[in-house]
N, C-alpha and C positions, 0 to 999 in steps of 0.2 A: 201123628198130628197133634193130639193133646196128651202130652206125656206125663203130666203131673197128676197123679191119682188123688191128690188132695183137693183138686179143683174139678167141679162138675160144670160143664158148659151147657147152657140152655140157649139154643139158637132160635130166633124168631125171624121168619121171612123165608125167602127162597133165593137160590143162586147156584152158581157152578160148583161151589164147595160143599153143598148140602150132602151129597152122596158120601163123600169121603169123611165128613164130620160125623154123619150118622152112624158110621161103622165103628167109631171110637166107643169103648166101653163106658167112659165117663162123660158122654155127651148125649143130649136129648135135643132132637130137632122137631120143633113144633109146627113148622111151616108158616104160611101166611095166616095172620090172626087179626081179629078186630082191634081197634084202638083200646077198648076196655080190657081185652085179654093182654095186650102189650103192657098196659098200666099195671095189671096184676103181676105179670112176670117181673117187671121192674121193681115192684114193691117187695117181692120175695128175693131179689138178687142182692149180692154183696157189692158188685161193681159192674160197669158196662165196658166191654171191649169193642171198640169200633175201629177196626183196622182198614179204613178206607184208603183207596188209591186216588180217588178224585171226588171232590164234593163242591157243591155250591154253598148251601146252608145245611149242615148235618142235623136234620130234625131229630134223629135218634139221640144225638148228644144233648140237644135241648130238652127232650123228654126225660132223659136220665138226670139231667141237672135239676129239673123241676121236681123229680122224684127223690132228690137228695143223694143220688148215686155217685160215687167216685167214677171217674172216666179215664180210660186208657184209650188213646187215639193216635193218629199218625200226624206227620208233618205235611199232610196234604192240605192244599188251600182250603179254607173254610174250617177244617178241623183245627188247624194250628191257630187260627184266629180266635176260636173259642177257648182253646186250651192253654194259650200263652199265659205268662205271668204266674206260672205254677198253679193254674186252675185245674190242670189235668196232667197225667203223665203222657208225654209225647214221644213216640218212637218213629224212626225212619220208615217210610213206606216200603213194604216188601221185606222187612227184616224180622223174620220169625224169632231169632235169638233175642233181639231187643224186646220184642213183644212178650216172650216168656219171662224175661228178666223183670219187666214192668209188672207182670201179673204176680210174680213172687213178691215184689216190693209192696204191692197193694195189700197182699195177705199178711205181710210181716209188719209193716209200718202203719199201724192203725191210726196213730195220732196224726201223722203227715197226710194220710189218706183222708181222714175226716176234715182236716183243714183245707185241703184242695177242694173237696166236695162243697164245703161251705162257701169258699171263694167263688166257685163256679155258680152255685145257686144265687149268690148275691149279684154276680155279673149278669146272668140271664134274666133275673128279675128286673134289673135296671135297664137292660138293653133289648130284651126280647119278650117281655111280658105283653100280653094282648093290650092292656091299657096303655102301656108306654108306646107300643107301635101304633096304636090307634091315634093317640095324641100327636105323635110325630106326623102321621099321614094327614090328619086334619090340618095341622099347621102348614104343611106343604101345599095342600089344596087352597087354603086361605091365601097363602103367599102368591100362588099362581093366579088365583082369581083377582087379587089386588093388583097385580102387575098387568093383567089383561084389561082390567077396568081403567087403570091409569093410562094405558096406551090408547084407549078409545077417546079420551077427552083431549 
C-alpha cells in the first residue's frame, strides 16, 4: 500500500481503506477526530494527499490550503476545480502510480511545492474565506429582495 519508507502517512477519518492502511508499517490511522485535532494534524503535516473519487466541495482541501499545506488531489470534480492552474498536483482518479509519483515530487521539489501551496492559499482566501462567502451571500440576498420588491410595485 504505502511503499516509500521515507513517507509516514497519517490518516484522519474512517473509510473502507482504513484496515489495509493501518497494517502498513509507516502509516498511522487516527480515526475520526475533532476539528481541533484535524487542525493540529495538518499543522504537523508536510502535505495533504486527497485521492478522492468524487467531491462536491472538498473541505479537507480547503482546510489544508488555509493551513498552508501543499495538496495532492485527483481530477475528480471539485478537487480539480480547486487544484487547477498549478495550485495543487492533480492525478487521475484511481491511479496509484501517478499518486506515488506526485508524492515523490512533493518531497523532492520543495520550491515548486511551496509555490503551489501559496497559490492555493491565495485562491481559497479570495474565493472561500468566510468573509468573502458571507459578502457574496449578503449581496445575493439583497439582489433577490430588490427584485422581489421591484416586482410588487
